[in-house]
TORKOL-4160 file (C-alpha; in steps of 0.2 Angstrom, whole numbers, padded with zeros to 4 digits, m for minus):
436
<pt num="1" X="0259" Y="0603" Z="0461"/>
<pt num="2" X="0277" Y="0600" Z="0461"/>
<pt num="3" X="0292" Y="0598" Z="0449"/>
<pt num="4" X="0296" Y="0581" Z="0440"/>
<pt num="5" X="0307" Y="0568" Z="0449"/>
<pt num="6" X="0319" Y="0557" Z="0441"/>
<pt num="7" X="0333" Y="0545" Z="0447"/>
<pt num="8" X="0351" Y="0547" Z="0444"/>
<pt num="9" X="0351" Y="0535" Z="0428"/>
<pt num="10" X="0336" Y="0544" Z="0421"/>
<pt num="11" X="0326" Y="0528" Z="0418"/>
<pt num="12" X="0313" Y="0531" Z="0432"/>
<pt num="13" X="0303" Y="0547" Z="0431"/>
<pt num="14" X="0287" Y="0554" Z="0439"/>
<pt num="15" X="0278" Y="0570" Z="0445"/>
<pt num="16" X="0274" Y="0569" Z="0463"/>
<pt num="17" X="0258" Y="0578" Z="0469"/>
<pt num="18" X="0267" Y="0586" Z="0483"/>
<pt num="19" X="0285" Y="0587" Z="0490"/>
<pt num="20" X="0288" Y="0590" Z="0508"/>
<pt num="21" X="0305" Y="0594" Z="0516"/>
<pt num="22" X="0306" Y="0587" Z="0534"/>
<pt num="23" X="0319" Y="0594" Z="0546"/>
<pt num="24" X="0315" Y="0582" Z="0561"/>
<pt num="25" X="0305" Y="0567" Z="0567"/>
<pt num="26" X="0290" Y="0579" Z="0571"/>
<pt num="27" X="0290" Y="0585" Z="0553"/>
<pt num="28" X="0290" Y="0567" Z="0546"/>
<pt num="29" X="0275" Y="0562" Z="0558"/>
<pt num="30" X="0265" Y="0577" Z="0552"/>
<pt num="31" X="0269" Y="0573" Z="0534"/>
<pt num="32" X="0263" Y="0555" Z="0535"/>
<pt num="33" X="0248" Y="0560" Z="0545"/>
<pt num="34" X="0244" Y="0573" Z="0532"/>
<pt num="35" X="0246" Y="0560" Z="0518"/>
<pt num="36" X="0234" Y="0549" Z="0527"/>
<pt num="37" X="0221" Y="0564" Z="0528"/>
<pt num="38" X="0223" Y="0567" Z="0509"/>
<pt num="39" X="0223" Y="0549" Z="0505"/>
<pt num="40" X="0240" Y="0550" Z="0496"/>
<pt num="41" X="0254" Y="0538" Z="0495"/>
<pt num="42" X="0270" Y="0544" Z="0502"/>
<pt num="43" X="0288" Y="0539" Z="0498"/>
<pt num="44" X="0304" Y="0545" Z="0506"/>
<pt num="45" X="0317" Y="0552" Z="0494"/>
<pt num="46" X="0335" Y="0547" Z="0494"/>
<pt num="47" X="0348" Y="0552" Z="0481"/>
<pt num="48" X="0339" Y="0543" Z="0467"/>
<pt num="49" X="0353" Y="0530" Z="0465"/>
<pt num="50" X="0342" Y="0515" Z="0463"/>
<pt num="51" X="0339" Y="0509" Z="0446"/>
<pt num="52" X="0322" Y="0500" Z="0450"/>
<pt num="53" X="0306" Y="0510" Z="0455"/>
<pt num="54" X="0309" Y="0507" Z="0473"/>
<pt num="55" X="0310" Y="0525" Z="0477"/>
<pt num="56" X="0298" Y="0532" Z="0464"/>
<pt num="57" X="0285" Y="0544" Z="0473"/>
<pt num="58" X="0268" Y="0544" Z="0465"/>
<pt num="59" X="0259" Y="0554" Z="0478"/>
<pt num="60" X="0268" Y="0564" Z="0492"/>
<pt num="61" X="0287" Y="0565" Z="0490"/>
<pt num="62" X="0296" Y="0567" Z="0507"/>
<pt num="63" X="0314" Y="0572" Z="0510"/>
<pt num="64" X="0319" Y="0566" Z="0527"/>
<pt num="65" X="0330" Y="0575" Z="0540"/>
<pt num="66" X="0348" Y="0577" Z="0533"/>
<pt num="67" X="0356" Y="0590" Z="0544"/>
<pt num="68" X="0375" Y="0585" Z="0547"/>
<pt num="69" X="0375" Y="0596" Z="0563"/>
<pt num="70" X="0364" Y="0583" Z="0571"/>
<pt num="71" X="0377" Y="0569" Z="0568"/>
<pt num="72" X="0383" Y="0563" Z="0585"/>
<pt num="73" X="0396" Y="0550" Z="0591"/>
<pt num="74" X="0394" Y="0540" Z="0607"/>
<pt num="75" X="0409" Y="0528" Z="0609"/>
<pt num="76" X="0410" Y="0517" Z="0593"/>
<pt num="77" X="0392" Y="0521" Z="0588"/>
<pt num="78" X="0387" Y="0536" Z="0576"/>
<pt num="79" X="0369" Y="0542" Z="0576"/>
<pt num="80" X="0365" Y="0551" Z="0559"/>
<pt num="81" X="0349" Y="0559" Z="0552"/>
<pt num="82" X="0343" Y="0547" Z="0539"/>
<pt num="83" X="0345" Y="0559" Z="0524"/>
<pt num="84" X="0363" Y="0562" Z="0527"/>
<pt num="85" X="0373" Y="0555" Z="0512"/>
<pt num="86" X="0387" Y="0543" Z="0514"/>
<pt num="87" X="0399" Y="0555" Z="0506"/>
<pt num="88" X="0395" Y="0567" Z="0521"/>
<pt num="89" X="0396" Y="0554" Z="0534"/>
<pt num="90" X="0412" Y="0547" Z="0528"/>
<pt num="91" X="0421" Y="0563" Z="0530"/>
<pt num="92" X="0413" Y="0567" Z="0546"/>
<pt num="93" X="0418" Y="0551" Z="0554"/>
<pt num="94" X="0436" Y="0553" Z="0547"/>
<pt num="95" X="0438" Y="0570" Z="0555"/>
<pt num="96" X="0433" Y="0561" Z="0572"/>
<pt num="97" X="0444" Y="0546" Z="0570"/>
<pt num="98" X="0431" Y="0534" Z="0565"/>
<pt num="99" X="0425" Y="0525" Z="0549"/>
<pt num="100" X="0412" Y="0512" Z="0543"/>
<pt num="101" X="0420" Y="0495" Z="0541"/>
<pt num="102" X="0414" Y="0492" Z="0523"/>
<pt num="103" X="0407" Y="0502" Z="0509"/>
<pt num="104" X="0400" Y="0500" Z="0492"/>
<pt num="105" X="0409" Y="0509" Z="0477"/>
<pt num="106" X="0397" Y="0524" Z="0477"/>
<pt num="107" X="0394" Y="0536" Z="0491"/>
<pt num="108" X="0381" Y="0547" Z="0484"/>
<pt num="109" X="0367" Y="0537" Z="0493"/>
<pt num="110" X="0358" Y="0543" Z="0509"/>
<pt num="111" X="0361" Y="0532" Z="0524"/>
<pt num="112" X="0343" Y="0527" Z="0524"/>
<pt num="113" X="0344" Y="0523" Z="0506"/>
<pt num="114" X="0360" Y="0513" Z="0507"/>
<pt num="115" X="0354" Y="0502" Z="0521"/>
<pt num="116" X="0336" Y="0500" Z="0514"/>
<pt num="117" X="0341" Y="0493" Z="0498"/>
<pt num="118" X="0355" Y="0482" Z="0505"/>
<pt num="119" X="0371" Y="0491" Z="0499"/>
<pt num="120" X="0385" Y="0479" Z="0503"/>
<pt num="121" X="0403" Y="0482" Z="0497"/>
<pt num="122" X="0415" Y="0467" Z="0496"/>
<pt num="123" X="0426" Y="0456" Z="0507"/>
<pt num="124" X="0425" Y="0438" Z="0512"/>
<pt num="125" X="0426" Y="0443" Z="0530"/>
<pt num="126" X="0415" Y="0458" Z="0530"/>
<pt num="127" X="0396" Y="0461" Z="0528"/>
<pt num="128" X="0385" Y="0474" Z="0521"/>
<pt num="129" X="0381" Y="0491" Z="0528"/>
<pt num="130" X="0365" Y="0486" Z="0536"/>
<pt num="131" X="0374" Y="0473" Z="0547"/>
<pt num="132" X="0381" Y="0488" Z="0557"/>
<pt num="133" X="0364" Y="0496" Z="0561"/>
<pt num="134" X="0362" Y="0496" Z="0580"/>
<pt num="135" X="0346" Y="0507" Z="0582"/>
<pt num="136" X="0333" Y="0515" Z="0571"/>
<pt num="137" X="0319" Y="0528" Z="0572"/>
<pt num="138" X="0305" Y="0525" Z="0561"/>
<pt num="139" X="0288" Y="0533" Z="0557"/>
<pt num="140" X="0275" Y="0520" Z="0552"/>
<pt num="141" X="0260" Y="0522" Z="0540"/>
<pt num="142" X="0249" Y="0528" Z="0554"/>
<pt num="143" X="0261" Y="0542" Z="0559"/>
<pt num="144" X="0268" Y="0534" Z="0575"/>
<pt num="145" X="0286" Y="0535" Z="0579"/>
<pt num="146" X="0295" Y="0519" Z="0584"/>
<pt num="147" X="0312" Y="0517" Z="0593"/>
<pt num="148" X="0319" Y="0501" Z="0587"/>
<pt num="149" X="0335" Y="0491" Z="0592"/>
<pt num="150" X="0341" Y="0474" Z="0599"/>
<pt num="151" X="0332" Y="0478" Z="0616"/>
<pt num="152" X="0318" Y="0488" Z="0609"/>
<pt num="153" X="0306" Y="0478" Z="0597"/>
<pt num="154" X="0320" Y="0467" Z="0591"/>
<pt num="155" X="0309" Y="0457" Z="0580"/>
<pt num="156" X="0304" Y="0473" Z="0570"/>
<pt num="157" X="0321" Y="0480" Z="0571"/>
<pt num="158" X="0328" Y="0465" Z="0562"/>
<pt num="159" X="0316" Y="0467" Z="0548"/>
<pt num="160" X="0318" Y="0485" Z="0546"/>
<pt num="161" X="0337" Y="0485" Z="0544"/>
<pt num="162" X="0334" Y="0482" Z="0525"/>
<pt num="163" X="0316" Y="0488" Z="0525"/>
<pt num="164" X="0314" Y="0494" Z="0506"/>
<pt num="165" X="0305" Y="0509" Z="0513"/>
<pt num="166" X="0290" Y="0498" Z="0515"/>
<pt num="167" X="0289" Y="0498" Z="0534"/>
<pt num="168" X="0290" Y="0516" Z="0537"/>
<pt num="169" X="0300" Y="0532" Z="0535"/>
<pt num="170" X="0317" Y="0531" Z="0543"/>
<pt num="171" X="0321" Y="0547" Z="0553"/>
<pt num="172" X="0338" Y="0542" Z="0561"/>
<pt num="173" X="0350" Y="0528" Z="0560"/>
<pt num="174" X="0363" Y="0522" Z="0573"/>
<pt num="175" X="0378" Y="0513" Z="0565"/>
<pt num="176" X="0393" Y="0504" Z="0572"/>
<pt num="177" X="0410" Y="0511" Z="0567"/>
<pt num="178" X="0428" Y="0506" Z="0569"/>
<pt num="179" X="0444" Y="0516" Z="0571"/>
<pt num="180" X="0448" Y="0526" Z="0555"/>
<pt num="181" X="0460" Y="0516" Z="0544"/>
<pt num="182" X="0469" Y="0517" Z="0528"/>
<pt num="183" X="0468" Y="0504" Z="0514"/>
<pt num="184" X="0482" Y="0499" Z="0502"/>
<pt num="185" X="0474" Y="0497" Z="0485"/>
<pt num="186" X="0482" Y="0487" Z="0471"/>
<pt num="187" X="0474" Y="0486" Z="0454"/>
<pt num="188" X="0481" Y="0476" Z="0440"/>
<pt num="189" X="0476" Y="0468" Z="0423"/>
<pt num="190" X="0477" Y="0449" Z="0424"/>
<pt num="191" X="0472" Y="0434" Z="0413"/>
<pt num="192" X="0454" Y="0430" Z="0417"/>
<pt num="193" X="0457" Y="0412" Z="0420"/>
<pt num="194" X="0470" Y="0415" Z="0432"/>
<pt num="195" X="0459" Y="0426" Z="0443"/>
<pt num="196" X="0445" Y="0414" Z="0442"/>
<pt num="197" X="0456" Y="0399" Z="0447"/>
<pt num="198" X="0464" Y="0409" Z="0461"/>
<pt num="199" X="0449" Y="0419" Z="0468"/>
<pt num="200" X="0447" Y="0408" Z="0484"/>
<pt num="201" X="0465" Y="0411" Z="0488"/>
<pt num="202" X="0464" Y="0429" Z="0484"/>
<pt num="203" X="0448" Y="0432" Z="0495"/>
<pt num="204" X="0457" Y="0423" Z="0509"/>
<pt num="205" X="0473" Y="0433" Z="0507"/>
<pt num="206" X="0466" Y="0450" Z="0506"/>
<pt num="207" X="0453" Y="0460" Z="0516"/>
<pt num="208" X="0443" Y="0466" Z="0500"/>
<pt num="209" X="0443" Y="0458" Z="0483"/>
<pt num="210" X="0434" Y="0462" Z="0467"/>
<pt num="211" X="0437" Y="0460" Z="0448"/>
<pt num="212" X="0430" Y="0468" Z="0433"/>
<pt num="213" X="0428" Y="0458" Z="0416"/>
<pt num="214" X="0425" Y="0467" Z="0400"/>
<pt num="215" X="0414" Y="0456" Z="0388"/>
<pt num="216" X="0423" Y="0448" Z="0373"/>
<pt num="217" X="0440" Y="0449" Z="0382"/>
<pt num="218" X="0451" Y="0436" Z="0392"/>
<pt num="219" X="0457" Y="0450" Z="0404"/>
<pt num="220" X="0451" Y="0454" Z="0421"/>
<pt num="221" X="0455" Y="0470" Z="0431"/>
<pt num="222" X="0459" Y="0464" Z="0449"/>
<pt num="223" X="0457" Y="0475" Z="0463"/>
<pt num="224" X="0463" Y="0471" Z="0481"/>
<pt num="225" X="0461" Y="0482" Z="0496"/>
<pt num="226" X="0470" Y="0479" Z="0513"/>
<pt num="227" X="0470" Y="0488" Z="0529"/>
<pt num="228" X="0487" Y="0495" Z="0533"/>
<pt num="229" X="0496" Y="0506" Z="0546"/>
<pt num="230" X="0506" Y="0514" Z="0532"/>
<pt num="231" X="0501" Y="0531" Z="0524"/>
<pt num="232" X="0511" Y="0529" Z="0508"/>
<pt num="233" X="0513" Y="0527" Z="0493"/>
<pt num="234" X="0500" Y="0541" Z="0492"/>
<pt num="235" X="0489" Y="0545" Z="0477"/>
<pt num="236" X="0493" Y="0562" Z="0471"/>
<pt num="237" X="0481" Y="0574" Z="0464"/>
<pt num="238" X="0487" Y="0571" Z="0446"/>
<pt num="239" X="0486" Y="0552" Z="0448"/>
<pt num="240" X="0468" Y="0553" Z="0456"/>
<pt num="241" X="0463" Y="0565" Z="0442"/>
<pt num="242" X="0470" Y="0553" Z="0428"/>
<pt num="243" X="0463" Y="0537" Z="0436"/>
<pt num="244" X="0446" Y="0544" Z="0442"/>
<pt num="245" X="0442" Y="0557" Z="0429"/>
<pt num="246" X="0452" Y="0555" Z="0413"/>
<pt num="247" X="0452" Y="0536" Z="0413"/>
<pt num="248" X="0437" Y="0532" Z="0424"/>
<pt num="249" X="0425" Y="0544" Z="0417"/>
<pt num="250" X="0432" Y="0554" Z="0403"/>
<pt num="251" X="0440" Y="0541" Z="0392"/>
<pt num="252" X="0427" Y="0528" Z="0397"/>
<pt num="253" X="0413" Y="0541" Z="0392"/>
<pt num="254" X="0422" Y="0542" Z="0375"/>
<pt num="255" X="0422" Y="0523" Z="0373"/>
<pt num="256" X="0403" Y="0523" Z="0376"/>
<pt num="257" X="0400" Y="0536" Z="0362"/>
<pt num="258" X="0412" Y="0526" Z="0350"/>
<pt num="259" X="0403" Y="0510" Z="0354"/>
<pt num="260" X="0386" Y="0517" Z="0351"/>
<pt num="261" X="0392" Y="0523" Z="0334"/>
<pt num="262" X="0402" Y="0508" Z="0329"/>
<pt num="263" X="0396" Y="0492" Z="0338"/>
<pt num="264" X="0408" Y="0481" Z="0328"/>
<pt num="265" X="0423" Y="0490" Z="0337"/>
<pt num="266" X="0417" Y="0485" Z="0355"/>
<pt num="267" X="0428" Y="0469" Z="0357"/>
<pt num="268" X="0443" Y="0479" Z="0352"/>
<pt num="269" X="0438" Y="0494" Z="0363"/>
<pt num="270" X="0435" Y="0482" Z="0378"/>
<pt num="271" X="0452" Y="0475" Z="0376"/>
<pt num="272" X="0460" Y="0492" Z="0377"/>
<pt num="273" X="0449" Y="0498" Z="0392"/>
<pt num="274" X="0453" Y="0482" Z="0402"/>
<pt num="275" X="0472" Y="0486" Z="0401"/>
<pt num="276" X="0470" Y="0505" Z="0404"/>
<pt num="277" X="0459" Y="0503" Z="0420"/>
<pt num="278" X="0473" Y="0495" Z="0429"/>
<pt num="279" X="0480" Y="0509" Z="0440"/>
<pt num="280" X="0494" Y="0503" Z="0450"/>
<pt num="281" X="0494" Y="0504" Z="0469"/>
<pt num="282" X="0492" Y="0518" Z="0482"/>
<pt num="283" X="0487" Y="0520" Z="0500"/>
<pt num="284" X="0472" Y="0532" Z="0505"/>
<pt num="285" X="0459" Y="0534" Z="0518"/>
<pt num="286" X="0447" Y="0519" Z="0518"/>
<pt num="287" X="0432" Y="0529" Z="0510"/>
<pt num="288" X="0443" Y="0536" Z="0497"/>
<pt num="289" X="0448" Y="0519" Z="0491"/>
<pt num="290" X="0431" Y="0510" Z="0493"/>
<pt num="291" X="0421" Y="0524" Z="0484"/>
<pt num="292" X="0424" Y="0531" Z="0466"/>
<pt num="293" X="0415" Y="0545" Z="0457"/>
<pt num="294" X="0403" Y="0540" Z="0444"/>
<pt num="295" X="0399" Y="0553" Z="0431"/>
<pt num="296" X="0395" Y="0541" Z="0416"/>
<pt num="297" X="0376" Y="0536" Z="0418"/>
<pt num="298" X="0372" Y="0518" Z="0416"/>
<pt num="299" X="0359" Y="0505" Z="0420"/>
<pt num="300" X="0364" Y="0490" Z="0431"/>
<pt num="301" X="0357" Y="0473" Z="0436"/>
<pt num="302" X="0366" Y="0463" Z="0451"/>
<pt num="303" X="0362" Y="0446" Z="0457"/>
<pt num="304" X="0368" Y="0438" Z="0473"/>
<pt num="305" X="0372" Y="0419" Z="0472"/>
<pt num="306" X="0379" Y="0407" Z="0485"/>
<pt num="307" X="0397" Y="0409" Z="0484"/>
<pt num="308" X="0400" Y="0391" Z="0480"/>
<pt num="309" X="0390" Y="0394" Z="0464"/>
<pt num="310" X="0401" Y="0408" Z="0458"/>
<pt num="311" X="0411" Y="0398" Z="0444"/>
<pt num="312" X="0395" Y="0391" Z="0437"/>
<pt num="313" X="0386" Y="0408" Z="0438"/>
<pt num="314" X="0401" Y="0417" Z="0429"/>
<pt num="315" X="0402" Y="0404" Z="0415"/>
<pt num="316" X="0383" Y="0406" Z="0412"/>
<pt num="317" X="0385" Y="0425" Z="0412"/>
<pt num="318" X="0399" Y="0424" Z="0400"/>
<pt num="319" X="0389" Y="0414" Z="0388"/>
<pt num="320" X="0374" Y="0425" Z="0389"/>
<pt num="321" X="0386" Y="0440" Z="0386"/>
<pt num="322" X="0393" Y="0432" Z="0371"/>
<pt num="323" X="0375" Y="0430" Z="0364"/>
<pt num="324" X="0368" Y="0446" Z="0369"/>
<pt num="325" X="0381" Y="0459" Z="0373"/>
<pt num="326" X="0389" Y="0462" Z="0356"/>
<pt num="327" X="0389" Y="0481" Z="0358"/>
<pt num="328" X="0391" Y="0482" Z="0377"/>
<pt num="329" X="0407" Y="0492" Z="0382"/>
<pt num="330" X="0403" Y="0491" Z="0401"/>
<pt num="331" X="0412" Y="0478" Z="0412"/>
<pt num="332" X="0405" Y="0465" Z="0423"/>
<pt num="333" X="0409" Y="0467" Z="0441"/>
<pt num="334" X="0411" Y="0452" Z="0453"/>
<pt num="335" X="0412" Y="0454" Z="0472"/>
<pt num="336" X="0412" Y="0442" Z="0487"/>
<pt num="337" X="0404" Y="0445" Z="0504"/>
<pt num="338" X="0402" Y="0436" Z="0521"/>
<pt num="339" X="0384" Y="0430" Z="0525"/>
<pt num="340" X="0373" Y="0439" Z="0537"/>
<pt num="341" X="0357" Y="0438" Z="0547"/>
<pt num="342" X="0348" Y="0453" Z="0541"/>
<pt num="343" X="0331" Y="0446" Z="0535"/>
<pt num="344" X="0330" Y="0454" Z="0517"/>
<pt num="345" X="0348" Y="0456" Z="0514"/>
<pt num="346" X="0354" Y="0447" Z="0498"/>
<pt num="347" X="0368" Y="0439" Z="0509"/>
<pt num="348" X="0355" Y="0432" Z="0522"/>
<pt num="349" X="0361" Y="0415" Z="0529"/>
<pt num="350" X="0375" Y="0412" Z="0516"/>
<pt num="351" X="0392" Y="0418" Z="0510"/>
<pt num="352" X="0388" Y="0427" Z="0494"/>
<pt num="353" X="0395" Y="0431" Z="0477"/>
<pt num="354" X="0389" Y="0446" Z="0468"/>
<pt num="355" X="0388" Y="0448" Z="0449"/>
<pt num="356" X="0383" Y="0464" Z="0441"/>
<pt num="357" X="0381" Y="0469" Z="0423"/>
<pt num="358" X="0379" Y="0486" Z="0416"/>
<pt num="359" X="0375" Y="0495" Z="0400"/>
<pt num="360" X="0377" Y="0514" Z="0395"/>
<pt num="361" X="0361" Y="0523" Z="0400"/>
<pt num="362" X="0349" Y="0524" Z="0385"/>
<pt num="363" X="0355" Y="0509" Z="0377"/>
<pt num="364" X="0345" Y="0493" Z="0375"/>
<pt num="365" X="0348" Y="0481" Z="0389"/>
<pt num="366" X="0333" Y="0469" Z="0390"/>
<pt num="367" X="0339" Y="0454" Z="0381"/>
<pt num="368" X="0357" Y="0455" Z="0389"/>
<pt num="369" X="0350" Y="0457" Z="0407"/>
<pt num="370" X="0336" Y="0445" Z="0404"/>
<pt num="371" X="0348" Y="0431" Z="0398"/>
<pt num="372" X="0360" Y="0434" Z="0413"/>
<pt num="373" X="0345" Y="0435" Z="0425"/>
<pt num="374" X="0339" Y="0418" Z="0419"/>
<pt num="375" X="0356" Y="0410" Z="0423"/>
<pt num="376" X="0358" Y="0418" Z="0440"/>
<pt num="377" X="0340" Y="0416" Z="0446"/>
<pt num="378" X="0342" Y="0397" Z="0442"/>
<pt num="379" X="0356" Y="0397" Z="0454"/>
<pt num="380" X="0346" Y="0403" Z="0469"/>
<pt num="381" X="0350" Y="0420" Z="0465"/>
<pt num="382" X="0343" Y="0435" Z="0474"/>
<pt num="383" X="0342" Y="0452" Z="0464"/>
<pt num="384" X="0348" Y="0468" Z="0472"/>
<pt num="385" X="0333" Y="0478" Z="0478"/>
<pt num="386" X="0339" Y="0494" Z="0470"/>
<pt num="387" X="0345" Y="0487" Z="0453"/>
<pt num="388" X="0335" Y="0481" Z="0438"/>
<pt num="389" X="0327" Y="0464" Z="0438"/>
<pt num="390" X="0310" Y="0456" Z="0434"/>
<pt num="391" X="0307" Y="0445" Z="0449"/>
<pt num="392" X="0290" Y="0445" Z="0458"/>
<pt num="393" X="0284" Y="0441" Z="0476"/>
<pt num="394" X="0280" Y="0424" Z="0471"/>
<pt num="395" X="0297" Y="0421" Z="0464"/>
<pt num="396" X="0306" Y="0430" Z="0479"/>
<pt num="397" X="0297" Y="0422" Z="0493"/>
<pt num="398" X="0306" Y="0405" Z="0492"/>
<pt num="399" X="0323" Y="0414" Z="0492"/>
<pt num="400" X="0320" Y="0423" Z="0509"/>
<pt num="401" X="0316" Y="0412" Z="0524"/>
<pt num="402" X="0309" Y="0427" Z="0533"/>
<pt num="403" X="0299" Y="0434" Z="0518"/>
<pt num="404" X="0282" Y="0431" Z="0525"/>
<pt num="405" X="0287" Y="0439" Z="0542"/>
<pt num="406" X="0292" Y="0455" Z="0533"/>
<pt num="407" X="0276" Y="0456" Z="0523"/>
<pt num="408" X="0266" Y="0453" Z="0539"/>
<pt num="409" X="0276" Y="0467" Z="0547"/>
<pt num="410" X="0272" Y="0478" Z="0532"/>
<pt num="411" X="0254" Y="0475" Z="0533"/>
<pt num="412" X="0254" Y="0478" Z="0552"/>
<pt num="413" X="0264" Y="0495" Z="0551"/>
<pt num="414" X="0256" Y="0501" Z="0535"/>
<pt num="415" X="0238" Y="0495" Z="0535"/>
<pt num="416" X="0232" Y="0508" Z="0523"/>
<pt num="417" X="0247" Y="0506" Z="0510"/>
<pt num="418" X="0254" Y="0523" Z="0512"/>
<pt num="419" X="0271" Y="0517" Z="0507"/>
<pt num="420" X="0266" Y="0506" Z="0493"/>
<pt num="421" X="0271" Y="0510" Z="0475"/>
<pt num="422" X="0271" Y="0498" Z="0459"/>
<pt num="423" X="0288" Y="0491" Z="0462"/>
<pt num="424" X="0285" Y="0486" Z="0480"/>
<pt num="425" X="0268" Y="0479" Z="0475"/>
<pt num="426" X="0278" Y="0468" Z="0463"/>
<pt num="427" X="0291" Y="0462" Z="0474"/>
<pt num="428" X="0281" Y="0460" Z="0490"/>
<pt num="429" X="0264" Y="0457" Z="0484"/>
<pt num="430" X="0248" Y="0467" Z="0486"/>
<pt num="431" X="0240" Y="0466" Z="0503"/>
<pt num="432" X="0225" Y="0455" Z="0503"/>
<pt num="433" X="0214" Y="0469" Z="0510"/>
<pt num="434" X="0219" Y="0481" Z="0496"/>
<pt num="435" X="0206" Y="0488" Z="0483"/>
<pt num="436" X="0219" Y="0497" Z="0472"/>
């Protein structure tokens, strides 16, 4: 037997039958074949930052290769063991004069977990992390190792870039990088109406734009990040401590505790927090601007809608929050991203707006998330694979033109269902030959 497993938010828990730590591709092959001999399901473990059950191991839990010493750079391409975290990779790349062109706001994920769930970031001219994948090494459900790339099994390579862990175990990932760059970050509290009305101009005028809106307020916290050759004004240790730890985590955690004890105070608390989160401007290495520490545990749902539908989507979300988020002291996050051609990417085939809602971990969320989901799903919304939602394969199939091709690849690469779990059965469907 082995110890219990739980995700970062604490809403997914299980006790795997066995846990295996793989050091290299051969170890992964042996683990998959051993799971087959024991008739066990197998799930690769990431850092547990998905809120859905996508990573829940109910049989054999496998930690994939993660030795930073095996990272290697070839021109602009970096090849990295799948279990290395973005935190480690970002700093390794910076030390070698390179960077990933876009990142999400959390860097605790493993490289495999980030691309497999479609981690995306923001920027009207930029795409998600999986768009930068150039090669993959993957072990299928029969324990066979595949080398995938644009010139090697391109059909399968395309599907595996956002593979949900359903096609096999990623062992190694090769990503395109760019020369290391600094970002000029600006954060300011603005009237919500002003931000909404000017969002297209903001997105066109800045490399990366996002905003936060606290329910029951008329204020948005606008964040713009632009590439720069400058290295100043820097963000000193005190400013970083105050911004990330005191305001971003310490004060925010206090607000969550007060909100839980006195829900009627939430609108007033949200107005205060909206003003306090604005943190001026600074210049820092790209990864230090894109990513922030997250010490307050929360639950999240995020939907991707066509960018043209953003105004309608936000209006519907705002109405849902007015009805169902009376005691929610977490902000709504809105981001914009360029469309891509990755089969199960939430930005596949269209420029996309992302709207994310959050609640403090342990607090009720079903009515609020459900009301928001109804609004966003009706606008051809696609849920983030790693964030809470209730969609099924029947509902998701029409949203992804290559959905059936992905499911066919899953059935071909994993005929015995070694990589299945309840979440994947819900979102991809149960294979016709399955008896479980």
